[in-house]
C-alpha positions as CSV (number, residue, x, y, z in Angstrom):
1,M,107.4,82.4,113.4
2,P,106.3,85.0,110.7
3,L,107.0,88.6,111.5
4,S,104.0,90.7,112.4
5,I,103.0,94.2,111.4
6,S,104.4,97.0,113.6
7,F,106.2,100.3,113.7
8,N,109.5,98.6,114.3
9,I,110.9,99.6,110.9
10,E,109.8,103.2,111.3
11,N,111.3,103.3,114.8
12,S,114.6,101.9,113.6
13,F,115.2,105.3,112.1
14,G,114.6,107.0,115.5
15,Q,111.6,107.2,117.8
16,D,110.9,110.7,116.7
17,S,111.8,110.2,113.0
18,I,109.4,111.5,110.4
19,C,108.5,108.5,108.2
20,F,106.4,108.4,105.1
21,G,105.0,105.1,103.8
22,I,104.1,104.5,100.1
23,D,102.3,101.6,98.3
24,E,100.3,101.1,95.1
25,A,97.3,99.3,93.9
26,G,96.3,98.1,90.4
27,R,99.5,97.1,88.7
28,G,97.9,93.8,87.5
29,C,94.6,95.2,86.3
30,L,93.6,95.0,82.7
31,A,91.8,98.3,82.9
32,G,91.8,101.7,84.8
33,P,94.6,103.5,86.5
34,V,97.4,102.5,88.8
35,V,97.1,104.3,92.1
36,A,99.7,105.1,94.7
37,S,99.3,106.5,98.2
38,C,101.7,108.2,100.6
39,V,101.0,108.5,104.3
40,W,102.4,110.0,107.5
41,M,101.3,108.6,110.8
42,N,101.9,110.1,114.3
43,R,103.2,106.9,115.8
44,K,102.9,108.2,119.4
45,L,99.3,109.6,119.1
46,F,97.7,107.3,116.5
47,P,94.6,105.6,118.0
48,I,95.3,102.0,119.1
49,D,91.8,100.7,118.3
50,L,92.2,101.9,114.7
51,L,95.8,100.7,114.4
52,S,94.8,97.2,115.5
53,Q,92.5,97.0,112.4
54,I,95.2,97.9,109.9
55,N,97.0,95.3,107.8
56,D,98.1,94.6,104.3
57,S,95.1,95.6,102.2
58,K,95.0,92.2,100.4
59,K,94.3,90.6,103.8
60,L,91.2,92.7,104.4
61,T,87.8,92.6,102.9
62,E,86.5,95.4,100.8
63,H,84.1,96.4,103.6
64,Q,87.0,96.4,106.1
65,R,89.2,98.6,103.9
66,E,86.5,101.1,103.3
67,D,85.7,101.3,107.0
68,I,89.3,101.9,107.9
69,F,89.6,104.5,105.1
70,N,86.6,106.3,106.4
71,K,88.0,106.4,109.9
72,L,91.4,107.6,108.6
73,T,89.8,110.5,106.9
74,L,88.3,111.7,110.2
75,L,91.7,111.8,112.0
76,P,93.1,115.3,112.7
77,P,96.1,116.4,110.7
78,E,98.5,116.3,113.7
79,I,97.8,112.5,113.8
80,F,97.5,111.4,110.2
81,Q,97.9,112.8,106.7
82,F,97.8,111.2,103.3
83,S,97.9,111.9,99.6
84,F,97.4,109.8,96.5
85,D,98.0,109.9,92.8
86,A,96.4,108.0,89.8
87,I,98.1,107.4,86.5
88,D,95.6,106.5,83.8
89,N,95.7,103.6,81.3
90,N,96.8,105.7,78.4
91,I,100.0,106.8,80.2
92,I,100.5,103.2,81.4
93,D,100.4,102.1,77.8
94,E,102.8,104.9,76.8
95,I,105.5,104.5,79.5
96,N,104.8,100.9,80.8
97,I,103.4,99.8,84.1
98,L,106.6,99.9,86.1
99,Q,107.4,103.5,85.1
100,A,103.7,104.5,85.7
101,T,103.8,103.0,89.1
102,M,107.0,104.8,90.0
103,L,105.5,108.1,88.7
104,A,102.3,107.6,90.8
105,M,104.5,107.0,93.9
106,K,106.6,110.0,93.2
107,N,103.6,112.3,92.6
108,A,101.9,111.0,95.8
109,Y,105.1,111.8,97.8
110,I,105.5,115.3,96.3
111,K,101.8,116.0,97.2
112,L,102.2,115.0,100.8
113,Q,105.6,116.7,101.2
114,K,104.1,120.0,99.9
115,K,100.9,119.5,102.0
116,M,102.9,119.0,105.2
117,N,105.7,121.4,104.2
118,L,108.4,119.1,105.6
119,T,110.9,116.5,104.3
120,P,110.7,113.1,106.0
121,N,113.7,111.4,107.5
122,I,112.8,108.2,105.6
123,I,110.3,107.1,102.9
124,L,109.3,103.5,103.2
125,I,108.3,101.9,100.0
126,D,106.7,98.5,99.4
127,G,108.5,96.2,97.0
128,N,112.0,96.3,95.7
129,K,112.0,99.4,93.5
130,S,112.0,103.1,94.4
131,P,110.9,106.1,92.4
132,D,113.3,109.1,92.0
133,I,112.8,110.5,95.5
134,T,115.1,110.3,98.6
135,P,115.8,109.1,101.2
136,T,114.0,105.8,100.6
137,K,114.1,102.3,101.9
138,T,112.4,99.5,99.9
139,I,110.8,96.7,101.8
140,I,109.6,93.5,100.2
141,K,106.2,92.6,101.7
142,G,106.3,95.9,103.5
143,D,102.6,96.1,103.6
144,S,102.7,93.1,106.0
145,L,105.5,94.5,108.1
146,S,105.1,98.3,108.3
147,Y,101.9,100.1,109.6
148,S,102.8,103.1,107.3
149,I,103.1,101.0,104.2
150,A,100.0,98.9,105.1
151,T,98.0,102.1,105.6
152,A,99.2,103.4,102.2
153,S,98.2,100.1,100.7
154,I,94.6,100.5,102.1
155,I,94.2,104.0,100.8
156,A,95.6,103.1,97.3
157,K,93.3,100.1,97.0
158,V,90.1,102.0,98.1
159,K,90.9,104.8,95.8
160,K,91.7,102.5,92.9
161,D,88.5,100.4,93.4
162,Y,86.4,103.6,93.6
163,L,87.8,104.8,90.3
164,L,87.0,101.3,88.7
165,N,83.5,101.4,90.1
166,E,83.0,104.8,88.4
167,I,84.2,103.4,85.1
168,G,82.0,100.4,85.7
169,K,79.0,102.8,85.7
170,L,79.9,103.8,82.1
171,Y,80.6,100.2,81.0
172,P,78.6,97.8,83.1
173,H,79.0,94.8,81.0
174,Y,82.7,94.3,82.1
175,E,81.5,94.1,85.8
176,F,84.3,96.3,87.1
177,F,82.4,96.6,90.3
178,K,83.0,92.9,90.8
179,N,86.5,92.4,89.3
180,K,87.9,95.9,89.9
181,G,89.7,95.6,86.6
182,Y,91.5,92.3,87.1
183,G,91.4,89.6,84.5
184,T,88.7,87.4,85.9
185,K,86.9,84.8,83.8
186,S,83.8,87.0,83.4
187,H,86.0,90.0,82.5
188,L,87.8,88.1,79.8
189,E,84.6,86.7,78.5
190,A,83.2,90.3,78.3
191,L,86.3,91.4,76.4
192,N,85.8,88.6,73.8
193,K,82.1,89.5,73.4
194,Y,82.2,93.3,73.5
195,G,85.8,94.2,72.7
196,I,87.7,96.8,74.7
197,C,86.6,100.1,76.2
198,P,88.6,103.3,76.4
199,Y,89.9,102.4,79.8
200,H,91.5,99.1,79.0
201,R,95.3,98.9,78.9
202,K,96.1,98.0,75.3
203,T,99.7,96.9,76.1
204,Y,98.5,94.1,78.4
205,A,98.5,90.7,76.7
206,P,94.8,89.7,77.2
207,V,93.7,93.1,75.8
208,K,96.3,93.2,73.0
209,K,95.0,89.8,71.9
210,I,91.5,91.2,71.5
211,I,92.7,94.2,69.5
212,K,94.6,91.9,67.1
């Protein structure tokens, strides 16, 4: 029986422990930034009706993610707080996507830590690699297991998609509002027809091929 999403991982560090959750969105995109979000949830006061809607962002529709995000932003700071950070395509090309992702995660954490003026007991991170912050616990498929990580995944995805939609207004022929920067068939066809735009990641193989 597959494990379901819960606060079990958070509570394993103590019922009153302060836990941050971190996740990212956009590592596989051919264009735009990679975005990471860091969240804190009051596990005792967080509204159950909203909690029941939260899941791995990939398992939710765009409408569901945006609806949850909007509800999250209305919660008072004693129940929920978040931060996010975006690393643009030029820096991704300069330092590589893994390092850019780690930088976005670290920056998102620092922003939330300063905002709340406290240091968490544990920082839960989706995946198997951690940025240079402490104390962390990496969790593979954490966005399907931890509410904190799943909530961070929703925020990162909504913010990343918003940024791609804005880029799409400048370069409509790539249809970023549909593909959100990923290498879909129509996106690749547009690359072949129009070449790259300033927001494409030049170190990614399909884009590098066009440049050559």
